[in-house]
C-alpha positions as CSV (number, residue, x, y, z in Angstrom):
1,M,13.1,5.8,-10.5
2,P,11.5,8.6,-12.5
3,D,13.9,11.0,-14.2
4,T,11.5,13.9,-14.5
5,I,9.1,15.6,-12.1
6,V,6.4,18.3,-12.1
7,S,6.4,20.9,-9.4
8,H,4.0,23.9,-8.7
9,D,2.3,25.9,-6.0
10,V,-0.9,24.4,-4.7
11,D,-3.8,25.7,-2.7
12,L,-4.3,23.7,0.5
13,V,-4.1,26.5,2.5
14,K,-1.0,27.0,0.5
15,G,1.9,24.8,-0.3
16,Y,4.5,23.6,-2.7
17,M,4.0,20.2,-4.5
18,A,6.4,18.1,-6.6
19,R,5.6,14.7,-8.1
20,P,7.0,12.3,-10.8
21,M,6.0,13.4,-14.3
22,E,5.5,9.8,-15.4
23,A,1.9,8.6,-15.0
24,G,1.2,6.2,-12.1
25,N,0.3,5.9,-8.4
26,Y,3.0,6.9,-5.9
27,P,3.3,7.1,-2.1
28,G,2.7,10.5,-0.6
29,L,5.0,12.5,1.6
30,V,4.4,15.7,3.5
31,I,7.6,17.8,4.1
32,I,7.3,20.2,7.0
33,Q,9.4,23.3,7.1
34,E,12.0,24.6,9.5
35,W,11.4,27.9,11.3
36,W,12.5,29.9,8.3
37,G,9.3,29.2,6.5
38,L,8.6,27.6,3.1
39,D,11.9,28.7,1.7
40,E,13.9,27.5,-1.3
41,H,15.7,24.8,0.7
42,I,12.4,23.1,1.6
43,R,11.2,23.5,-1.9
44,D,14.4,21.8,-3.1
45,V,13.9,19.0,-0.6
46,T,10.4,18.5,-1.9
47,R,11.7,18.2,-5.4
48,R,14.4,15.7,-4.2
49,F,11.7,13.4,-2.8
50,A,9.7,13.7,-5.9
51,R,12.7,12.5,-7.9
52,E,12.7,9.5,-5.6
53,G,9.2,8.6,-6.6
54,Y,7.0,10.4,-4.1
55,V,4.1,12.8,-4.4
56,A,5.5,15.4,-2.1
57,I,3.9,18.5,-0.6
58,A,5.3,21.1,1.7
59,P,2.5,23.0,3.3
60,D,3.2,26.7,4.1
61,L,2.7,26.8,7.9
62,F,3.5,30.5,8.1
63,H,1.1,31.4,5.3
64,G,3.4,33.5,3.2
65,E,6.0,34.5,5.7
66,V,9.6,33.5,4.9
67,T,12.7,34.9,6.6
68,A,16.5,34.3,6.8
69,D,16.7,36.3,10.1
70,P,17.0,34.1,13.2
71,Q,15.2,36.6,15.4
72,E,12.3,36.9,13.0
73,A,12.2,33.1,12.6
74,G,12.1,32.7,16.3
75,K,9.1,35.0,16.5
76,L,7.3,33.2,13.7
77,A,8.0,29.8,15.3
78,G,6.9,31.1,18.7
79,S,3.6,32.4,17.4
80,L,2.8,29.3,15.5
81,D,-0.5,27.6,16.5
82,R,0.6,23.9,16.6
83,A,-2.9,22.6,16.3
84,R,-3.4,24.7,13.2
85,A,0.0,23.4,11.9
86,V,-1.2,19.9,12.3
87,R,-4.5,20.8,10.5
88,D,-2.4,22.3,7.6
89,T,-0.4,19.0,7.5
90,Q,-3.6,17.0,7.5
91,A,-4.9,19.1,4.6
92,A,-1.7,18.4,2.6
93,M,-2.1,14.7,3.3
94,N,-5.8,14.8,2.2
95,Y,-4.8,16.7,-1.0
96,I,-2.3,13.9,-1.9
97,Q,-4.6,11.0,-1.1
98,D,-7.5,12.6,-3.0
99,S,-5.3,13.0,-6.1
100,E,-5.1,10.7,-9.0
101,F,-1.4,10.1,-8.3
102,S,-1.7,8.6,-4.9
103,N,-1.4,4.9,-4.0
104,G,-2.8,5.6,-0.6
105,K,0.4,5.3,1.4
106,M,1.5,8.4,3.4
107,G,4.6,9.5,5.2
108,V,5.3,12.8,7.1
109,I,8.8,14.3,7.6
110,G,9.7,17.5,9.4
111,Y,12.9,19.4,10.1
112,C,13.5,21.5,13.2
113,L,10.2,23.2,14.0
114,G,8.7,20.8,11.4
115,G,10.1,17.8,13.2
116,G,7.9,18.6,16.2
117,V,4.9,19.1,14.0
118,S,5.7,15.8,12.2
119,L,5.7,14.0,15.6
120,L,2.4,15.7,16.6
121,T,0.9,14.7,13.3
122,A,1.8,11.1,14.0
123,C,0.1,11.4,17.4
124,N,-3.1,12.6,15.7
125,D,-3.3,10.7,12.4
126,S,-3.0,7.3,11.0
127,I,0.1,7.5,8.7
128,D,2.5,4.9,7.4
129,A,5.7,6.5,8.5
130,G,6.8,9.5,10.6
131,I,10.2,11.1,10.4
132,V,11.6,13.6,12.9
133,Y,14.8,15.6,12.2
134,Y,15.9,17.3,15.4
135,G,12.3,18.0,16.5
136,G,10.9,18.6,20.0
137,L,8.8,16.2,21.9
138,P,5.0,16.7,22.3
139,N,3.5,18.3,25.4
140,P,2.1,16.3,27.2
141,L,4.2,13.2,26.5
142,D,1.1,11.1,26.8
143,L,0.3,12.1,23.3
144,L,2.9,9.6,22.2
145,D,0.4,6.9,23.3
146,N,-1.5,7.5,20.1
147,I,1.3,6.9,17.7
148,E,0.7,3.9,15.4
149,A,3.3,4.5,12.7
150,P,7.0,3.6,12.9
151,I,9.2,6.6,13.7
152,L,12.6,7.6,12.4
153,A,14.4,10.0,14.7
154,V,17.4,11.9,13.3
155,Y,19.5,14.2,15.5
156,G,22.9,15.8,15.7
157,E,25.2,15.1,18.6
158,D,24.3,18.4,20.3
159,E,20.7,17.1,20.8
160,G,21.5,13.6,21.7
161,E,19.7,13.8,25.0
162,R,16.5,14.8,23.2
163,A,16.9,11.9,20.8
164,N,17.5,9.4,23.6
165,E,14.4,10.7,25.5
166,L,12.2,10.3,22.4
167,E,13.5,6.8,21.9
168,T,13.0,5.9,25.5
169,E,9.5,7.3,25.6
170,L,8.5,5.4,22.4
171,N,10.1,2.2,23.5
172,N,8.3,2.4,26.9
173,R,5.0,2.5,25.0
174,G,5.9,-0.4,22.7
175,K,6.2,1.9,19.6
176,S,8.6,1.2,16.7
177,V,11.4,3.7,16.6
178,E,14.7,3.9,14.7
179,K,17.2,6.5,16.1
180,H,20.3,8.0,14.6
181,I,22.6,10.5,16.3
182,Y,25.4,12.0,14.2
183,P,28.7,12.8,16.0
184,G,30.0,16.2,15.2
185,A,26.7,17.3,13.7
186,G,24.5,20.1,15.1
187,H,21.0,21.3,14.9
188,G,20.0,21.9,11.3
189,F,22.8,19.8,9.8
190,F,20.7,18.6,6.9
191,N,20.0,22.2,5.6
192,D,22.7,22.7,2.9
193,S,21.8,26.4,2.8
194,G,22.6,27.0,6.5
195,G,25.6,27.5,8.5
196,N,25.3,24.3,10.4
197,H,25.3,22.0,7.4
198,N,27.3,18.8,7.8
199,G,27.6,17.2,4.4
200,E,28.7,13.8,5.6
201,A,25.9,13.5,8.2
202,A,23.3,14.9,5.7
203,A,24.3,12.4,3.0
204,D,24.0,9.4,5.4
205,A,20.7,10.7,6.9
206,W,19.3,11.0,3.4
207,E,20.1,7.4,2.6
208,K,18.7,6.2,5.9
209,T,15.5,8.3,5.3
210,L,15.0,6.8,1.8
211,A,15.5,3.3,3.2
212,F,13.0,3.9,6.0
213,L,10.4,5.3,3.6
214,K,10.9,2.4,1.2
215,A,10.3,-0.1,4.0
216,N,7.2,1.6,5.2
217,V,5.3,3.5,2.5
């Protein structure tokens, strides 16, 4: 595991990148933001994955807009063009795979708003692993027919029905899915800068996420 990383802003559209400092070829990972935008929490998560040996990029889906206000975040999320968000994610994937640091493997992980975009990306692209933290299902559900990658679905107890629906829909299509619902945890429990943070659930989800990525990318 590399002890040092390099991180900097990159032009995709725009995004934040972190990678191991040590020379080599590493799996790629695109981290997709919550509805707050490309904030310090998502930048920190990007660095955390880089320390685990990934070339990680968080694309800026709001193109410079960041907020801590729930009402403003709701407006930004509501006005987001999902098709464009998937294209921005694809651009981040291409940036990694075209770099000298890539080993060709690619995963996508998203939180909240980003969880839905992560799932949409898996519906539209050939990736090696898709991870959804409390994200919405695609509309129409038939888009799930296109998924080829294994999916890790991580949800709090308050969204257990959504998690179960996603698992059922993927199982019915013969897709690979691993689901975890955390009792006592709510939406956004992984975000340690937010009011819904659940440290125990977040720590366990982190370990399960790393294991899933290690097995697939």
